[in-house]
C-alpha positions, 0 to 999 in steps of 0.5 A, spaced: 844 722 460 841 728 463 845 734 465 843 732 472 846 725 471 853 728 468 853 733 475 853 727 479 859 723 476 863 729 478 868 726 484 871 732 486 867 739 487 866 742 493 862 749 493 859 753 499 853 757 497 851 763 500 844 765 499 843 772 498 837 774 502 835 780 498 836 777 491 832 771 487 836 765 486 838 765 478 837 759 474 843 756 470 843 750 465 847 746 470 852 746 475 857 744 470 856 750 466 856 754 473 863 751 474 866 753 467 864 760 469 866 761 476 871 766 476 872 766 468 871 774 468 868 777 461 864 772 457 869 773 451 874 769 456 869 763 457 871 760 451 878 759 452 877 755 459 871 751 457 875 745 458 877 747 465 873 746 471 873 749 478 875 744 484 874 747 491 876 744 498 875 747 505 878 745 511 877 748 519 882 749 524 888 751 519 892 756 522 887 757 527 882 759 522 879 756 516 882 755 510 879 754 502 882 752 496 880 753 489 883 750 483 882 751 476 884 745 471 882 740 466 884 735 471 881 732 478 888 729 479 892 735 477 887 739 482 889 734 488 896 735 487 896 742 487 892 741 494 897 737 497 903 741 495 899 747 498 897 744 504 904 741 505 907 748 504 902 751 509 904 746 514 912 747 513 911 754 514 907 753 520 912 749 523 917 756 522 912 761 524 908 758 529 907 762 536 903 756 539 908 750 537 913 750 542 917 746 536 916 751 531 923 755 529 920 761 531 919 759 538 926 755 538 929 762 537 925 765 542 928 760 547 936 762 545 940 766 549 940 773 549 946 777 545 947 770 541 947 770 533 943 765 531 942 762 524 935 762 522 931 760 516 930 764 510 923 765 511 924 767 518 929 772 516 924 775 511 919 775 517 923 778 522 926 783 517 919 785 514 917 786 521 922 791 522 921 795 516 914 796 517 915 798 524 919 804 521 914 805 515 908 805 520 912 809 525 911 804 530 903 802 528 906 795 526 910 791 531 912 784 533 912 786 540 905 788 540 904 782 544 905 785 550 900 790 550 895 784 547 897 780 553 896 786 558 888 787 555 887 779 556 889 779 563 885 785 564 879 781 561 880 775 566 880 780 571 875 784 569 879 790 571 882 795 566 890 796 566 892 802 570 896 808 566 902 805 570 902 798 567 900 801 560 906 806 560 910 800 562 908 796 556 909 801 551 916 803 554 917 795 552 914 795 546 919 801 543 925 798 545 929 794 539 928 787 541 932 783 535 938 785 530 939 782 524 945 780 519 943 779 512 950 776 510 950 770 514 942 770 515 943 770 523 938 774 528 940 776 535 935 777 541 936 783 545 931 782 550 926 777 553 920 781 550 914 777 547 913 777 540 908 774 536 909 773 528 902 776 526 899 781 522 902 779 515 905 772 517 898 769 514 899 773 507 906 771 506 904 763 507 898 764 503 902 767 497 907 761 498 902 756 498 899 759 491 906 758 488 907 751 490 901 749 488 902 752 481 909 749 480 907 742 483 901 741 478 898 742 471 893 748 474 891 754 470 889 758 476 889 758 484 885 761 489 888 760 497 883 763 502 885 763 509 881 766 514 878 772 510 885 773 507 886 771 500 891 770 494 889 769 487 894 767 481 893 765 474 888 765 469 882 767 474 878 773 475 875 771 482 869 774 485 870 776 492 865 778 497 867 783 502 863 782 509 860 787 512 863 788 519 856 791 521 852 785 519 856 779 520 852 773 518 854 768 513 849 770 508 848 777 509 849 782 504 856 784 503 859 791 503 862 790 496 863 785 490 870 785 488 873 782 481 880 781 482 886 778 478 892 776 480 892 780 487 892 779 494 886 781 498 886 782 506 881 784 511 883 786 518 877 789 524 875 788 530 868 785 529 870 778 531 875 778 535 876 782 542 875 782 549 869 784 553 871 788 560 865 790 563 860 793 559 865 794 553 868 791 548 875 792 546 878 790 540 884 785 539 888 790 535 892 794 540 896 800 538 903 799 540 904 807 541 899 808 546 898 801 549 891 801 548 886 797 543 884 801 537 877 804 536 874 808 531 875 803 525 871 796 525 874 794 518 879 795 513 880 791 506 886 792 502 887 790 495 895 789 493 899 786 488 904 783 494 900 779 499 904 782 505 903 789 503 896 787 503 896 784 510 900 789 513 896 795 510 890 792 512 892 791 519 896 798 520 889 802 517 886 799 524 891 803 528 893 809 523 888 816 522 885 816 516 890 821 513 896 817 516 893 811 512 892 815 505 899 817 506 901 810 507 897 807 501 900 811 497 907 809 498 905 802 496 904 802 488 897 799 486 894 798 493 886 800 494 882 800 500 876 800 503 876 803 510 869 802 515 868 806 521 864 804 527 859 809 525 858 805 519 862 811 514 866 808 508 872 811 506 875 809 499 881 809 496 881 813 489 882 806 485 877 802 489 871 802 484 875 799 479 875 793 482 868 793 484 863 789 480 858 793 477 851 791 477 848 787 472 841 786 474 838 792 471 832 788 471 831 785 477 824 785 480 822 788 486 820 783 492 813 782 492 808 784 498 806 778 503 802 773 500 799 771 507 792 770 508 788 776 510 787 774 517 794 772 518 799 777 521 805 779 516 812 778 519 815 784 522 820 786 518 824 790 524 825 783 527 830 777 524 833 770 526 840 769 528 842 762 528 849 761 531 853 754 531 860 751 532 862 745 527 866 741 532 873 739 532 874 732 530 881 729 531 884 727 524 879 730 520 879 737 518 874 737 513 868 741 514 861 736 514 856 737 509 851 741 512 844 745 510 840 749 513 832 751 512 825 753 514 819 749 514 812 751 516 807 747 520 805 743 514 812 741 513 812 745 507 820 748 505 819 755 506 826 758 505 833 755 504 838 759 508 845 755 507 848 749 504 855 746 504 858 740 501 864 737 498 863 733 492 856 733 488 855 726 488 854 725 496 850 731 496 844 725 497 847 724 504 844 730 506 837 725 506 832 730 508 834 736 505 835 732 498 828 730 499 825 736 499 831 740 494 834 734 490 830 735 483 831 743 483 838 743 485 841 750 482 847 754 482 849 761 481 856 763 480 856 769 484 855 763 490 862 761 489 865 767 490 871 768 495 869 772 502 874 777 505 873 779 512 876 780 519 879 773 521 875 768 524 875 763 530 875 756 526 868 753 525 864 758 528 858 761 523 852 765 524 847 764 518 840 769 518 833 768 516 829 775 515 822 772 515 822 771 507 821 765 503 825 763 497 821 768 493 823 774 497 816 774 500 815 776 507 811 770 511 806 770 516 807 770 523 807 764 527 810 757 528 816 755 524 821 749 524 828 751 523 832 744 521 840 743 521 842 737 517 849 735 517 853 729 514 860 726 513 862 722 507 862 715 510 859 717 517 853 719 520 847 724 518 845 728 524 839 733 524 836 738 529 829 740 529 828 746 532 821 749 532 819 756 534 814 761 534 815 768 531 812 774 533 814 780 535 817 778 542 824 777 542 826 770 544 832 766 544 833 758 545 839 754 545 841 747 543 847 743 545 847 740 538 850 733 536 857 730 534 857 734 528 855 741 531 855 744 538 853 751 542 847 752 537 843 758 538 836 761 535 836 768 537 830 772 535 830 779 536 829 786 533 834 789 529 
């Protein structure tokens, strides 16, 4: 049996291909070999895990964002057990902390009479206690009542009018109050005022950590990675590649600002480049400074590596609010914390131990990109331009699994020019992407770096951007002219949908929209000068 036939026998393998625009795809002997290598770290460790395979699963619209599981196990059944346990734990904790579920324990507690001690769960007590401790540790930069200022700026965006000084000062005065008190002896929490509170900041990290523990405790897996919206925890026998999203180049296939190699660590990223409010011509971050009542400005992204998940989540958010000097001082109080802060000017500030987690470059003999192979009468693609393809996976009730999807470019002769992205679940179903598979099936390849996790600011669920820089799959600029952008989506036992968008690429900016189909919507093809 051929290796490709062996690969197709796999019943549970899920992977996301992120095609790096600046590198050639590397050829591995087979997908199965790649699965053994992924996250296994140095070559000396590969033989220890040769009988273990990577099982990956991806969901949308979980905790308001995307969710990715990775399990390393010798058994598909054990990986499925781990996934079920982790999902159950995420749902359980969401029912405790959610501010959007009216029946969550948190919301029920918020509706209780003031000054009345209420017995709460261990988890809710711990979360309320964490907020109080971090409010003190950050001198008020982290505060559960930041929701007060957040609502003020959301309302301002609706009215398209900046809040007044009086409104901002009133919000600050409200946030500075003590909103509840805790009694650890009997696990009671007493509300002291009616100030709105939200369990954001590090609640997600707290949930991810316990989801990892649940997966490991319930099944025979030797490694777990849980990634919710760009914050992740790794536990077990795994060295995980983690790509750090460049906040100034925010497409799925943009080159990461750094690639990390972590083991038994939490990684969290917070930033203002994906969520915020537009008021007039100005963009305002969704992260507000409770001490001033105003959206933060100056820092666009902060990524933190720490042994403890809630420490990583808290520091990542705090670093967006604090000054650089304050951030450095705070990080020094957390043993083993490492960080990368990016300012809006693009300056990178790294902790002294950051580089110990950065994966070293091994491609010392990488070939330089070739010059254009266009005909002498053809004009070469202008390198100052690029195409951004933005779309949204539709939310379908009862089905949170993302559909299979492929995005590629063809020339006027219907010849493949560039593969841009591929998402799939279970290799045996890849032929369901009929059009993509017809072109690429015989040369289906894998690179272990394509399976890297991604850390970035929390995304809205289902929304993605893919870019084309005008190069073909060999890294060569194509000629200016007409090309067709192909987007194919497919569901197991479901439909196969395809969008064919023809565009002409010269030096003039151009924007085309497409309503989409049953699987994706709000598709925009934006050709612009960088």
